[in-house]
C-alpha positions in Angstrom: 43.0 -36.8 -67.6 39.3 -36.4 -69.3 38.0 -35.4 -65.7 40.7 -32.9 -64.9 40.3 -31.2 -68.2 36.4 -31.1 -67.5 36.9 -29.9 -63.9 39.1 -27.3 -65.0 36.8 -26.2 -67.6 33.9 -25.8 -64.8 36.2 -23.8 -62.9 37.2 -21.4 -65.5 33.7 -21.1 -67.2 30.4 -22.6 -65.5 31.5 -21.8 -61.9 32.0 -17.9 -62.5 28.8 -17.5 -64.6 26.7 -19.6 -62.1 27.9 -17.6 -59.2 27.3 -14.5 -61.0 23.8 -15.5 -62.3 23.0 -16.9 -58.4 23.8 -13.3 -57.0 22.0 -11.2 -59.8 18.9 -13.2 -59.6 18.9 -13.3 -55.7 19.1 -9.5 -55.7 15.8 -9.4 -57.7 14.2 -12.0 -55.6 15.1 -10.2 -52.4 13.8 -6.8 -54.0 10.6 -8.7 -54.6 10.2 -10.3 -51.1 10.8 -6.6 -49.8 8.2 -5.1 -51.7 5.5 -7.6 -50.7 6.4 -7.0 -47.3 6.0 -3.1 -47.8 2.6 -3.5 -49.7 1.3 -6.3 -47.2 3.0 -6.8 -44.3 0.9 -9.6 -43.3 3.0 -11.6 -45.8 5.9 -11.7 -43.4 4.7 -14.8 -41.7 4.2 -17.0 -44.9 7.1 -15.7 -46.5 9.3 -16.8 -43.3 7.7 -19.9 -43.7 8.4 -20.3 -47.4 12.2 -19.6 -47.1 12.8 -21.8 -44.3 11.1 -24.6 -46.2 13.1 -24.0 -49.6 16.1 -23.9 -47.2 15.2 -27.2 -45.7 14.3 -28.5 -49.0 17.6 -27.3 -50.8 19.7 -28.9 -48.0 17.9 -32.1 -48.6 18.2 -32.2 -52.3 21.9 -31.0 -52.3 23.0 -34.0 -50.3 21.7 -36.3 -52.8 22.8 -34.1 -55.9 26.5 -33.9 -54.7 27.0 -37.5 -54.4 25.4 -38.0 -57.9 27.7 -35.3 -59.5 30.7 -37.3 -58.1 29.4 -40.4 -59.4 28.6 -39.1 -62.8 32.0 -37.5 -63.1 33.8 -40.9 -62.5 31.6 -42.8 -64.7 32.3 -40.1 -67.4 35.8 -40.4 -67.7 36.1 -44.3 -68.8 33.3 -43.7 -71.2 35.2 -40.9 -72.9 38.4 -42.8 -72.9 36.8 -45.8 -74.6 35.1 -43.3 -77.3 38.9 -41.8 -78.0 40.2 -45.2 -78.1 37.7 -46.4 -80.6 37.8 -43.3 -82.7 41.4 -43.5 -83.1 41.5 -47.4 -83.6 38.3 -47.9 -85.6 40.2 -49.2 -88.7 42.0 -51.6 -86.7 39.1 -52.8 -84.8 37.2 -53.7 -88.1 40.0 -55.4 -89.7 40.5 -57.4 -86.5 37.0 -58.3 -86.3 36.5 -56.7 -83.1 33.4 -54.9 -83.6 31.0 -56.9 -81.7 33.6 -56.9 -78.7 33.9 -53.1 -78.5 30.0 -52.5 -78.9 29.7 -54.8 -76.0 32.5 -52.8 -74.0 30.8 -49.4 -75.0 27.2 -50.8 -73.8 28.6 -51.8 -70.7 30.2 -48.3 -70.1 27.4 -46.4 -71.2 25.1 -48.4 -68.9 27.3 -47.5 -66.0 27.1 -43.9 -67.0 23.4 -44.0 -67.5 22.5 -45.6 -64.2 24.2 -42.4 -62.4 23.3 -39.8 -64.9 19.7 -40.4 -65.2 19.1 -40.5 -61.5 21.1 -37.1 -61.2 18.8 -35.5 -64.2 15.6 -37.1 -62.6 16.7 -35.6 -59.2 17.0 -32.0 -60.8 13.4 -32.2 -62.1 12.1 -33.6 -58.9 13.7 -30.5 -57.1 12.3 -27.9 -59.7 8.8 -29.3 -59.6 8.7 -28.8 -55.6 10.2 -25.4 -56.4 7.5 -24.5 -58.8 4.7 -25.7 -56.3 6.2 -23.6 -53.4 6.1 -20.4 -55.3 2.4 -21.2 -56.9 1.4 -21.5 -53.2 3.2 -18.1 -52.2 1.7 -16.3 -55.4 -1.9 -17.7 -54.6 -1.4 -16.5 -50.9 -0.5 -12.9 -52.0 -3.5 -12.8 -54.4 -6.1 -14.0 -51.8 -4.5 -12.2 -49.1 -4.4 -8.7 -50.9 -8.2 -9.3 -51.9 -9.0 -10.1 -48.2 -7.2 -7.1 -47.2 -8.9 -4.9 -49.9 -12.4 -6.2 -49.1 -12.4 -6.8 -45.2 -9.9 -4.1 -43.8 -10.9 -0.9 -45.0 -8.3 1.0 -42.9 -5.3 -0.9 -44.2 -3.3 1.3 -46.5 -3.1 -0.6 -49.8 -4.3 0.5 -53.2 -5.4 -1.5 -56.3 -2.0 0.0 -58.0 0.1 -1.7 -55.4 -1.5 -4.9 -55.5 -1.0 -4.8 -59.4 2.6 -3.9 -58.9 3.2 -6.6 -56.3 1.5 -9.2 -58.6 3.7 -8.3 -61.2 6.7 -9.0 -59.7 5.7 -12.0 -58.2 4.6 -13.7 -61.3 8.0 -13.6 -62.3 9.1 -15.7 -59.4 7.9 -18.6 -60.8 10.9 -18.8 -63.4 13.3 -16.5 -61.3 13.2 -18.2 -58.0 13.7 -21.8 -59.7 16.4 -20.5 -61.6 18.2 -18.7 -58.5 17.9 -21.9 -56.3 19.2 -24.3 -59.1 22.0 -21.9 -59.8 22.9 -22.1 -56.2 23.0 -26.0 -56.1 24.9 -25.9 -59.5 27.4 -23.8 -57.7 27.9 -26.1 -54.8 28.0 -29.1 -57.2 30.8 -27.4 -59.2 32.7 -27.0 -56.2 33.3 -30.7 -56.4 35.5 -29.9 -59.3 37.4 -27.7 -57.2 37.9 -30.1 -54.6 39.2 -32.9 -56.8 41.8 -30.5 -58.3 42.8 -29.4 -55.0 43.2 -33.1 -54.1 45.6 -33.3 -57.2 47.6 -30.5 -55.8 47.5 -32.0 -52.4 49.1 -35.3 -53.3 52.5 -35.8 -52.4 53.3 -38.2 -55.3 55.8 -35.5 -57.0 59.3 -35.4 -55.6 60.1 -32.5 -53.4 63.0 -30.2 -54.0 65.9 -31.3 -51.7 66.7 -29.0 -48.8 70.0 -30.8 -48.3 73.4 -29.0 -48.8 76.0 -30.3 -50.9 79.4 -29.3 -51.8 79.0 -30.2 -55.3 79.6 -27.4 -57.7 76.3 -27.5 -60.0 78.0 -25.7 -62.8 80.6 -28.6 -63.1 78.1 -31.5 -62.2 78.0 -34.1 -63.6 81.6 -33.8 -65.3 81.8 -37.5 -66.4 78.3 -39.0 -66.3 78.7 -42.1 -64.3 75.2 -43.4 -62.8 75.1 -45.9 -60.0 72.2 -47.5 -58.5 72.9 -49.1 -55.1 70.3 -51.4 -53.5 67.5 -50.0 -55.2 64.1 -51.0 -54.5 61.1 -49.4 -56.4 57.2 -49.9 -57.1 55.0 -47.5 -58.8 52.5 -47.4 -55.7 51.9 -49.3 -52.3 49.5 -51.8 -54.0 51.8 -52.7 -57.1 54.6 -55.4 -57.4 58.2 -54.3 -56.9 59.9 -53.4 -60.4 63.3 -53.3 -58.8 64.3 -55.1 -55.3 67.8 -54.4 -54.2 69.0 -53.7 -57.6 72.8 -52.7 -57.6 74.0 -51.4 -61.2 76.5 -49.1 -62.6 76.3 -47.3 -66.1 80.0 -46.1 -66.8 80.6 -42.9 -67.7 81.1 -42.2 -71.1 79.6 -45.5 -72.4 76.5 -46.3 -74.5 74.1 -48.6 -73.2 71.3 -50.3 -75.0 68.1 -51.6 -72.9 65.9 -54.3 -74.2 63.2 -55.9 -72.6 59.6 -57.3 -73.1 56.8 -54.6 -72.5 56.0 -53.8 -69.1 59.4 -55.3 -67.6 60.7 -52.0 -66.4 62.7 -50.6 -69.2 61.3 -47.0 -68.9 61.4 -47.3 -64.9 65.4 -46.5 -65.1 64.5 -43.3 -66.9 61.7 -42.4 -64.4 63.9 -42.9 -61.3 67.0 -41.1 -62.8 64.8 -38.1 -63.8 63.2 -38.2 -60.3 59.7 -38.6 -61.8 59.2 -41.2 -59.1 60.8 -41.8 -55.8 62.5 -45.0 -54.9 61.4 -47.0 -52.0 64.8 -48.2 -50.7 68.6 -47.5 -51.7 70.5 -44.6 -53.4 71.1 -43.4 -56.9 74.3 -41.6 -57.5 75.5 -39.4 -60.4 79.2 -38.7 -60.5 79.2 -40.2 -56.7 76.7 -37.7 -55.7 72.9 -38.5 -54.5 70.5 -37.2 -56.8 68.4 -36.5 -54.1 70.9 -34.1 -52.6 70.6 -32.1 -56.0 67.7 -30.0 -56.4 64.9 -31.6 -58.8 65.3 -28.5 -61.3 69.3 -29.2 -61.2 69.0 -32.7 -61.8 66.6 -32.7 -65.0 68.5 -29.4 -66.4 71.8 -31.7 -66.6 70.1 -34.7 -68.1 68.7 -34.9 -71.8 65.7 -37.1 -72.5 64.5 -37.5 -76.0 61.1 -39.6 -75.9 59.4 -41.7 -78.3 56.8 -39.4 -78.9 58.4 -36.0 -80.2 57.5 -32.6 -78.0 57.1 -29.8 -80.7 55.5 -26.7 -79.7 53.5 -24.5 -82.0 56.0 -21.6 -82.4 58.8 -21.2 -84.5 61.9 -23.9 -85.1 64.3 -21.4 -83.4 62.1 -21.3 -80.2 61.7 -25.0 -80.5 65.2 -25.5 -80.4 66.2 -22.6 -78.1 63.3 -21.6 -76.1 65.5 -19.7 -73.5 67.4 -18.1 -76.1 70.6 -19.2 -74.8 72.3 -20.1 -78.2 73.4 -18.1 -81.2 72.7 -18.9 -84.9 75.9 -20.8 -85.8 75.2 -23.4 -82.6 71.7 -23.8 -83.9 72.5 -24.3 -87.4 75.3 -26.9 -86.5 72.9 -28.8 -84.4 70.4 -28.9 -87.2 73.0 -29.9 -89.6 74.3 -32.9 -87.5 70.9 -34.5 -88.1 70.8 -33.5 -91.7 68.4 -30.6 -91.6 69.0 -27.2 -93.1 67.2 -23.8 -92.3 67.8 -20.3 -93.4 67.2 -17.8 -90.9 64.0 -16.5 -92.4 62.7 -20.1 -91.8 63.9 -20.5 -88.4 61.8 -17.6 -87.4 58.6 -18.8 -89.4 55.8 -20.3 -87.5 54.5 -22.0 -90.5 57.6 -24.4 -90.7 56.6 -26.2 -87.6 52.8 -27.0 -88.8 53.5 -28.9 -91.7 56.4 -31.3 -90.1 56.2 -35.0 -90.4 56.5 -37.1 -87.2 60.0 -38.1 -88.1 60.8 -34.7 -88.9 59.8 -33.5 -85.6 62.0 -36.3 -83.8 65.0 -35.1 -85.9 64.2 -31.6 -84.4 64.2 -33.2 -80.8 67.6 -34.8 -81.3 68.9 -31.3 -82.7 67.6 -29.7 -79.6 69.4 -32.5 -77.4 72.6 -32.1 -79.2 72.2 -28.3 -78.6 71.8 -28.9 -74.8 75.1 -30.8 -74.6 74.9 -32.6 -71.3 76.9 -35.4 -70.2 73.9 -37.9 -69.9 71.6 -38.7 -72.6 68.4 -40.8 -72.2 66.7 -42.0 -75.5 63.3 -43.7 -75.0 62.7 -45.5 -78.5 63.2 -42.2 -80.3 64.0 -43.8 -83.6 60.8 -46.0 -83.5 58.9 -43.4 -86.0 61.9 -42.7 -88.2 62.6 -44.2 -91.5 65.6 -46.3 -92.3 67.5 -43.3 -93.7 66.8 -41.3 -90.7 67.6 -43.8 -88.4 70.9 -44.3 -89.8 71.4 -40.3 -89.4 70.6 -40.8 -85.6 72.6 -43.9 -85.2 75.6 -41.8 -86.7 74.6 -38.6 -84.6 74.7 -40.9 -81.1 78.0 -42.6 -82.3 79.9 -39.6 -83.1 78.2 -36.6 -81.7 77.6 -38.1 -78.5 81.1 -40.0 -78.1 82.3 -39.6 -74.6 78.6 -39.1 -73.3 76.8 -41.6 -71.2 74.0 -42.6 -73.2 71.0 -44.8 -72.4 68.9 -46.1 -75.2 65.7 -48.2 -75.1 65.4 -49.8 -78.5 63.0 -52.2 -80.2 65.6 -52.5 -83.1 68.6 -54.4 -82.9 70.2 -51.7 -85.3 69.6 -49.1 -83.0 71.9 -50.7 -80.2 74.3 -52.9 -82.0 77.2 -50.7 -81.6 76.5 -50.0 -77.9 79.2 -50.6 -75.3 77.0 -52.7 -73.2 73.4 -54.3 -73.2 71.1 -54.3 -70.4 68.4 -56.8 -70.7 65.5 -56.4 -68.8 63.5 -59.8 -68.0 61.0 -58.7 -65.4 60.7 -60.0 -61.9 63.8 -58.5 -61.2 65.7 -60.5 -63.5 68.6 -58.7 -65.6 71.5 -59.3 -67.9 74.1 -56.9 -68.4 77.4 -57.3 -70.5 79.0 -56.5 -73.6 77.3 -57.2 -77.0 79.9 -59.6 -77.8 79.4 -61.6 -74.6 76.0 -61.9 -74.9 75.8 -62.6 -78.6 77.6 -66.0 -77.8 75.2 -67.0 -75.2 72.6 -68.4 -76.9 70.3 -68.2 -73.7 70.6 -64.3 -73.4 67.7 -62.1 -74.2 70.0 -60.0 -76.5 71.0 -63.0 -78.7 67.6 -64.1 -79.0 66.8 -60.5 -80.0 69.3 -60.2 -82.6 68.4 -63.6 -84.2 64.8 -62.5 -84.4 63.4 -64.7 -81.8 61.8 -62.0 -79.7 59.4 -60.3 -81.9 56.2 -61.2 -80.0 55.3 -59.0 -77.0 58.5 -57.2 -77.2 
């Protein structure tokens, strides 16, 4: 993400400025060369040699500079990620006595970055020095050539004023020419950012819209909310292990299912597949007996509500956060807010300042209100109560039980209280091992994950 942000910044700002400078300075240099030829046409041969030499020299330099620029960008991202992590967790690092460990990690990242950044800077200075040397030789040839013509070629039409004008422009070449060639090289190196972003857009990791025609009436789909996974096999990439292998599972319509499991076991993978954030390797996923790959991506996601762990709130009004498409009236918005124990007047609903001072728990309640306002048949709740106080969590549990009654609700939770009233519990153990039954049946099985979880025996790494 750091590299993408920097690449986009280079395209938006640096690349345009660099190209403009290159064109502007190139015009000045061409005018100076033209004046040199007009005043003393004997300069054409050394001028052609100079231009040919500089073009060859630039080609030689740019091959190295491009590769060093790529390496520098690749090594910068891990360094910035580590710096952000250290800055955000400095108190935890110190309290855990991990300062020396993170100093070592920082030194390793910095050494790797310096190993490519220093050669890149050195190559630029090496190139600049040789540009200066070439321009000095060119100016020296103009000076001595002009003196020679003035003293030994009496019939040659050149005046001291012309020589003075020529030298005035040529002396500026020392900085202008170096700057021009450097800008052209920087522009070409900056095109690496365009190349990388084009690769992002060319990647086929994002699911494509379905071109298959189906007889389903999207306006009435899904009408029940039943979710079926049929022999589903899934892995995040070709090199990773399979998260699911030939998994067959049914989330019954109108039922609330609590999902528990160890970190990294694959709990969130269910949400990723239902929302088609990733494509399955094998098998089929049905919602109300319709393959979700037969429905367009926008229609699938439009008919499913996701409430994530980290609340997504935009820097605008409460009303626009709840109803960005202006689809609901004031009564519907206020009813949704009241369901999560929030009350706003019409003035506060349209006041942008209200959003800027909300706590994280308050933002999460707004996300629940937004979900209630959408009123879909399927709700995916991903640890959404982890940032709430006990009182706020009680409100949310009451909302789930009463307002979402008859809806299909999948809840990933780290607190037993959040899922104790669910109709069924799905325990994700990892390595394609699952347990799926009612809370009562799982509670009676001392070996079940839910039983251990409810008794407080699964607090570590959970």
